[in-house]
N, C-alpha and C positions, 0 to 999 in steps of 0.2 A: 201649814197642818201638813197629815201623813197620807201618800196616795196608796199606803196602807189600814187605811184607817179601818174601825169598827163597819160592816157590813161591806165589806169593797169583796167583791166578786176572782173569785182566779180558775183562769182554764188553763190546764197544763190538757195537751193532747202533741197525739204525734200523725201519722194517716191509719192508726189500725185502731187506738183505744182517749177516751178524753172525760177526763174525771172536771168534773163542776162541784169547788171548791167557796165558800163564802172562810170570808174571817171576824171569829166573833168576839174578836179583842181588841186591840189596839194592834196598832202598828211596830209601839216599842220591842212589845212579847205576841207576837201574831201565836195566833190559835185555830187552824182550818178542821173545819168538816165538811163532809163531801155530801152535796147535796145532789147531786148525779153522775151515774157514772156510766158511760156507751161503747161500746165496745161491738168494734165490729168482725163476723167470722166470714173471715177473710182466706182462703188456703190457699195456695201458692200459686203457683203460672197456675203449672206442670199436672197440677190435680183439674183445673176451670179447664182446659182448652183442649182443642183437637187431636183428633195421634197423631198427624203431619199436617203440615200445610199446603195450601193448596197450591196450583200450580196454573198459572195462565199460556195462553197458545202469543208465540211473540211475534215478531215481523214478519223474521229466518223462516224458511219451510222447516218441516219439521225441528223449530226449536221452541221450546218453552222452559217459560220461568217461577219458580217458586214466591208463592206470597207469605209479604208476612203475618204471620197470624194472629192476631189480639192481643195482648195482657192482658189479661181481664183481673189479674195480678191488680196491679198499676190502676188500671182502669178504677177497680173497687179503692181503691189510696183514696186518688180522685175526686171520686164523690162521694167520701165520709166528710170531706172539707165541709161540700155541701150540704149535707147533714149536718152537721158544726154549727153552723149559720144560719139554720133554718129554725134548726134546738134552739139560738140562743136572739135569736129574732120575736120565737112564736115567746119565749118567757120577757122579754124587755117592752115586747107589746101585753103583756100582763102585768106589768108592773112590778116579778118577780126577778126585774136581775137590776144589780144597779150597778157604780163604779167597778170595771171590770180591768183586768191586768193579765192579755195572753202573754202563756208561755208554751211554748212550742219549736222545736226543730225547724229552724232558719227559711230552707223549704217547706214545708207547713204551714208554717208562717206566711210564706208570702200566695201560697194556694188561701190560702184565708181571708187575707187580708181585702180583697177585692168583692169576697161572696156576705163581707159584713154589710148587713144593710143599718141605712143610715141611723137611725131608731138605738143603732148598738156603735153602730164608729164612733158617736157619739157618750160613748159612757167609756172607752176605755182611756186607759189611765199611767196605762203604759205596755212595755213589750218584753219578752226576754225571748233570746231567739236559743232557747237551750231544750233536751230532752229530757224532763221526769218521772214520764208517766209508769216506769217498774220504781221508782224509789219511794224510802214512806213517805210518810206524810210529815215527820219531821222534819226529818231531811228537805221536804219540796221547804219547808214554813223559813227557813236558815238559810237557804238558798235566794232564797223571794225576796223574804226580811237584804240583805248584803247585798243581791242584783235594784234592786230600785235605793236603797243604799247610797250608794255608785255616781 
């Protein structure tokens, strides 16, 4: 039995965009259809941050040190993994998610894995550590098929 059988879902995500696809054919000749698309509006850190870092009084007389400003852009990327994990759990809990293959950049995959609910973890049939979010569907089908066959 193929990992990519009919009804298998494929999550293709990076830290700002996610596609939930479903294979509507078989593993030999997969054909994916988009079931859900999520994008995060995440402006650059410069556009989100304060004008300049704050300062704090140091122990010496007249000495002050700059504080690191929060990297809002990076923080939003980390929260996106939480959002995706929550979306998958909601679908799984409603019975609208079957076996799933996770396709994401290695770092995103590492962020996502521990956030997945047990109900979703039990559905995971494979992982592909690649960034494919900006690829056309036909390329995603080919790459996923080749990776799972290897």
